[in-house]
N, C-alpha and C positions, 0 to 999 in steps of 0.2 A: 467046856470052854468054847467060845466062839473064835473063829479065825478072822483076822483083820489084815489089811494091806495098807501100810502107811506110805504115801507118796509125798516126797519132800522136794521142794525147790528152794535153794538158798538165795538170799538177797545178793545184790552185786557187791556189797561190802565183804561178803564171805568168799566171793569168787577169787579174790586175791590172796586168800589164806589157805590155799590148798596144801601147803607144806605143814600146816598146823592141823590138818584134817584128822589125823589119828588121835591127837590129844582132845580135840573138840568132840569127836565121836565117843571117845571113852568117857568124857565128862557127861555127855548127854545120856549115855547108857547107864552110868551110875545114878544119875538123877531119876531116870525112869524106874530103875530097880528100887530106889529108896521110896519114891512116891507111889509106885504101883507094884508092890512086891509079888502080886499074883500073875503079872505079865510074863509070858514065856516066849522068847524070840526063837523063831524057826530058821530064818535066813535073812541076810542083808545083801543088797546089791547096789553097786554104783552104776548109774545109767548115763548114756549119752543121748540126750533128747530133751523133751519138755520138762522132765523132772531130773533131779540130780541123784536121788537115792530112792530105793524101794526096800521096805522092811516088812517081812511077813511075821506075824506074831499072833499069839492067842491071849485073849483077855476074858474075864468073867462077864463083862457087860459093856454096853456102848458108852457109859459114863467113864469107865476106865480107859477105853479107846480114845475118848475125847481128851482125857488128861495127857495121853501119850502125844497126841497132836499139839496140844497146848505147850507141852514141854519143848517140843521141836520148835515151835514159833518163838518161845522164850529164848531159845539158844541159836537164833539167827536164821531160821527158816522164813523165807518170804511167803511161802505157801506150804501148807501141810494138810493132807486129807487122810483120814482113816476110813477105808472102805470095808464093808462087810463082805466076806467071801464064803460062798456055800460050796461044799465039796460036790464035785460033778455027779457022783452017784446019787447024792441026796437031791440034787437039782432034777435029775431024771425021775426020781420018785415023786417029786412035787408036780411035775408035768402030768403024771398019771392020775393025780388027784383032781385035776381040773377038767 
């Protein structure tokens, strides 16, 4: 499976719903698990900066990763991106191939 990093920024409508964050997050996670059962979450982080949350997960392909981003958008994210992550050791191997 490939590793992805989901960066999420919520709309201003959701900024005022911080006390509901746990329930909203649980609903989002249930929807992801139902729609994308092969996705395996590695870690979740709340951020103070340009993005509100960062989730690191594994998915079988980029189409599944796109669905995770779309589910985030459907659940109140103003901006959601899933980035491909390459393990550092593999990155070093790739450098040697060029």
